[in-house]
C-alpha positions as CSV (number, residue, x, y, z in Angstrom):
1,M,0.0,0.0,0.0
2,S,1.4,3.4,-1.0
3,V,1.8,6.3,1.4
4,D,1.0,10.0,0.7
5,L,3.9,11.6,2.5
6,A,2.2,14.9,2.9
7,R,-0.8,13.2,4.5
8,Q,1.4,11.1,6.7
9,W,3.1,14.2,8.0
10,F,-0.2,15.7,9.0
11,S,-1.5,12.4,10.5
12,G,1.3,12.7,13.2
13,L,0.5,16.3,14.0
14,R,-1.3,15.6,17.2
15,E,1.7,13.6,18.6
16,L,4.8,15.0,20.5
17,R,7.6,14.6,17.8
18,Y,11.3,15.1,18.0
19,A,14.5,14.8,15.9
20,S,18.1,14.8,16.8
21,T,20.5,17.6,15.6
22,S,24.2,17.7,15.7
23,K,24.5,21.4,15.2
24,R,26.2,23.6,17.8
25,L,23.6,25.9,19.3
26,R,24.3,29.1,21.2
27,A,21.8,31.4,22.8
28,T,21.9,34.7,24.6
29,L,19.4,36.1,27.0
30,D,19.4,39.8,27.8
31,G,22.8,40.0,26.1
32,T,24.4,37.3,28.1
33,L,25.4,33.9,26.7
34,V,23.4,31.3,28.5
35,L,23.7,28.2,26.3
36,D,26.4,26.5,24.2
37,T,25.6,22.9,23.4
38,T,25.8,20.2,20.7
39,D,23.3,18.0,22.6
40,A,20.0,19.4,21.5
41,L,16.8,18.0,20.0
42,L,14.3,19.6,17.8
43,V,10.8,19.2,19.3
44,W,7.4,19.7,17.9
45,E,4.6,19.9,20.6
46,P,1.3,18.4,19.4
47,T,-0.4,20.5,16.7
48,R,2.8,22.7,16.3
49,V,4.1,22.8,12.7
50,V,7.5,24.3,13.6
51,P,9.9,23.0,16.2
52,H,11.5,24.5,19.3
53,Y,15.0,23.7,20.5
54,A,15.1,21.3,23.5
55,V,18.4,21.4,25.5
56,P,19.8,19.7,28.6
57,E,18.8,21.9,31.6
58,A,22.3,21.5,32.9
59,A,23.7,23.2,29.8
60,L,21.9,26.4,30.6
61,Q,23.9,29.1,32.4
62,V,20.8,30.3,34.2
63,A,18.9,28.9,37.1
64,L,15.3,28.0,36.4
65,V,12.4,27.7,38.7
66,E,9.0,26.0,38.2
67,L,5.9,28.0,37.4
68,P,2.3,27.0,37.8
69,R,1.0,25.6,34.6
70,I,-1.8,27.5,32.8
71,E,-4.0,25.1,30.9
72,P,-4.6,26.2,27.2
73,P,-8.1,27.3,26.2
74,D,-10.4,24.7,24.5
75,A,-10.5,26.8,21.3
76,L,-6.9,26.3,20.2
77,P,-6.6,26.0,16.4
78,P,-5.9,22.6,15.1
79,V,-2.6,23.8,13.6
80,M,-0.3,26.1,15.5
81,G,2.8,28.1,14.4
82,P,5.7,29.4,16.6
83,Q,3.7,32.0,18.4
84,H,2.3,31.7,22.0
85,F,5.0,29.5,23.4
86,E,3.0,29.5,26.7
87,L,0.2,27.5,25.2
88,H,1.4,23.9,25.7
89,T,-0.3,20.9,24.2
90,C,1.5,18.2,26.2
91,P,2.0,17.5,29.9
92,G,4.9,19.3,31.4
93,T,6.1,22.1,33.6
94,P,6.8,25.8,32.7
95,L,10.1,27.3,33.8
96,A,11.3,30.8,34.5
97,P,14.7,32.4,35.4
98,A,15.2,32.5,39.2
99,G,16.4,36.1,39.0
100,G,17.3,39.0,36.7
101,P,15.1,41.0,34.4
102,M,13.2,37.9,33.2
103,A,12.5,36.5,36.7
104,G,9.0,35.0,36.7
105,V,8.7,35.1,32.9
106,E,8.3,31.7,31.3
107,V,11.2,31.0,29.0
108,A,11.3,27.3,29.0
109,F,9.1,24.2,29.3
110,R,10.0,20.7,30.5
111,P,7.8,18.1,28.9
112,D,7.0,15.0,31.0
113,D,7.9,12.6,28.2
114,D,10.9,10.5,29.1
115,S,12.1,10.2,25.5
116,L,13.4,13.7,25.5
117,G,15.9,12.8,28.2
118,G,14.8,15.6,30.6
119,R,15.5,18.3,28.0
120,V,13.7,21.6,28.2
121,L,12.2,23.5,25.3
122,L,13.2,27.1,25.1
123,D,11.0,29.9,24.0
124,F,12.7,30.9,20.7
125,A,11.5,34.5,20.7
126,R,13.0,35.1,24.2
127,F,16.6,34.4,23.1
128,E,19.1,35.4,20.3
129,W,20.2,32.3,18.5
130,R,23.1,30.9,16.4
131,E,23.3,27.5,14.6
132,E,27.1,27.0,14.4
133,D,28.1,30.7,13.7
134,E,25.0,31.7,11.6
135,P,22.2,33.8,13.2
136,V,18.7,32.0,13.1
137,M,15.5,34.1,13.0
138,G,11.8,33.3,13.2
139,H,12.1,29.8,14.6
140,P,14.6,26.8,14.5
141,H,15.3,25.3,11.1
142,D,13.2,22.3,10.3
143,P,15.4,19.5,8.7
144,F,12.4,18.1,6.9
145,K,11.5,21.3,5.1
146,R,13.2,23.2,2.2
147,I,12.6,25.8,-0.4
148,D,13.2,25.6,-4.1
149,V,13.4,28.8,-6.2
150,L,12.9,28.2,-10.0
151,R,12.7,30.7,-12.9
152,S,9.6,30.2,-15.0
153,D,8.2,31.5,-18.3
154,R,4.6,30.7,-17.3
155,H,1.9,33.4,-17.6
156,V,1.2,34.9,-14.2
157,V,-1.6,37.4,-13.7
158,V,-2.7,39.0,-10.5
159,T,-5.9,40.8,-10.1
160,L,-7.8,42.4,-7.2
161,D,-11.5,43.2,-7.7
162,G,-11.0,43.2,-11.5
163,T,-8.0,45.4,-11.6
164,V,-4.8,43.9,-12.9
165,L,-1.9,44.5,-10.3
166,A,0.7,42.4,-12.1
167,E,1.3,40.4,-15.2
168,S,4.5,38.5,-16.1
169,R,6.1,35.8,-18.1
170,R,9.3,36.2,-16.2
171,A,8.2,35.0,-12.8
172,T,10.2,33.1,-10.2
173,A,8.3,30.2,-8.4
174,L,9.2,29.6,-4.8
175,Y,8.3,26.1,-3.6
176,E,8.3,25.6,0.2
177,T,7.4,22.3,1.8
178,L,3.7,21.9,2.6
179,L,2.9,25.5,1.6
180,P,1.4,26.9,-1.5
181,V,3.7,27.9,-4.4
182,R,4.4,31.6,-4.3
183,W,5.1,33.5,-7.6
184,Y,7.6,36.3,-7.3
185,L,7.4,38.9,-10.1
186,P,9.9,41.5,-11.4
187,R,9.0,45.0,-10.3
188,E,8.8,46.1,-14.0
189,D,5.8,43.7,-14.4
190,V,4.0,45.0,-11.2
191,R,1.7,48.0,-11.2
192,L,3.7,49.7,-8.4
193,D,1.7,52.9,-9.0
194,L,-1.3,51.0,-7.6
195,L,0.6,49.9,-4.5
196,R,2.0,51.7,-1.5
197,P,4.5,50.8,1.2
198,S,3.2,49.2,4.4
199,S,4.7,49.3,7.8
200,T,4.1,45.6,8.2
201,R,7.1,43.3,8.5
202,S,7.3,39.5,9.0
203,V,10.1,37.1,9.6
204,C,10.7,33.7,7.9
205,A,13.4,31.4,9.2
206,Y,14.4,30.5,5.6
207,K,13.9,33.7,3.6
208,G,14.5,36.6,6.1
209,V,12.5,39.7,6.8
210,A,9.7,40.6,4.4
211,S,8.4,44.2,3.7
212,Y,4.8,44.6,2.5
213,L,2.8,46.6,0.0
214,S,-0.9,47.5,0.1
215,A,-3.4,48.3,-2.6
216,E,-6.4,50.6,-2.1
217,G,-9.3,49.4,0.1
218,E,-9.6,47.0,2.9
219,A,-9.1,44.0,0.7
220,G,-5.8,45.4,-0.6
221,A,-4.1,45.7,2.9
222,D,-0.7,44.0,2.9
223,I,-1.6,42.2,-0.4
224,A,2.0,41.8,-1.5
225,W,5.5,41.4,-0.1
226,Y,9.2,41.3,-1.0
227,Y,12.5,40.5,0.5
228,P,14.9,43.6,0.4
229,D,17.7,41.6,2.0
230,P,16.9,37.9,1.9
231,L,18.8,35.1,3.5
232,H,21.0,33.1,1.2
233,D,18.4,30.4,0.4
234,A,16.1,33.1,-1.0
235,E,18.7,35.3,-2.7
236,E,17.0,34.7,-6.1
237,V,13.8,36.5,-5.0
238,R,15.6,39.6,-3.8
239,D,13.2,42.6,-4.4
240,L,10.8,40.5,-6.4
241,V,7.1,41.0,-5.5
242,A,4.8,38.2,-4.5
243,F,1.0,38.4,-3.9
244,W,-1.2,36.5,-1.5
245,S,-3.3,34.0,-3.6
246,E,-5.6,33.9,-0.6
247,R,-6.5,37.6,-1.0
248,A,-5.8,38.5,-4.6
249,Q,-6.8,36.4,-7.7
250,V,-3.6,34.8,-9.0
251,T,-3.7,32.7,-12.1
252,V,-0.9,30.8,-13.8
253,D,-1.5,29.9,-17.5
254,G,-5.1,30.8,-16.8
255,V,-5.5,28.4,-13.9
256,P,-6.3,29.9,-10.4
257,V,-3.6,29.4,-7.8
258,P,-5.1,28.0,-4.6
259,G,-4.5,29.6,-1.3
260,R,-3.4,26.3,0.3
261,M,-1.9,23.1,-0.8
262,P,-4.5,21.1,-2.8
263,D,-5.8,17.9,-1.2
264,V,-3.7,18.3,1.9
265,G,-4.8,19.3,5.3
266,P,-4.5,18.8,9.0
267,P,-6.3,16.0,10.7
268,R,-9.9,17.0,11.7
269,R,-10.8,17.1,15.4
270,S,-13.2,14.4,16.4
């Protein structure tokens, strides 16, 4: 019997998952180095789609104290990203520094699962991180995900409420594991006169910091984005403009681009 690997990935989403990593990890807290280890795991709490680093508690150069656990609300989404570290979906104990500016603030979580060897998950957003000697942003890198950037001569058209915002046969397709294909277009093929800069910024662990553009009207808010200074994996989309297929009408060779991966989805709650 064959296995659909994308569906298999989603079928394990409600389990606590982990993977080993041999990378040297360093983390600073409030400007002070508090971790330097090669004995980490990548851990995905149930329903999390990105991992957190889990490290031996003894490797931390900061004393931790236990905090009362706050149970998450019943209305958690079926799929969770890296935000809201404090919402834990497996048994365990929240931890905070015993002193200093972060005293009493949850920065770590010790799952009860013995397979993690007593390691504690660290709230990525509370620390500054390096893998080997490279800074890491957004969240830890997932060894089971990647991006491919491919030049294409397919006919890409972007419209919003009947107005053409972009049209190109010189697009660059960015394929990212388990995400919709994003089509990045040369600025010369985008109606920049219909767009204005936005103050919104977002961070991708693989592509870098994105800046946004908006069209007129509520539906046009943050409709497009670009990477002015991308990370090396996304260098080929530097300054190219992509549009949300969830908000604009994006077609490729006349076929609408879906706003999510076709025929793939998270497991339904019973």
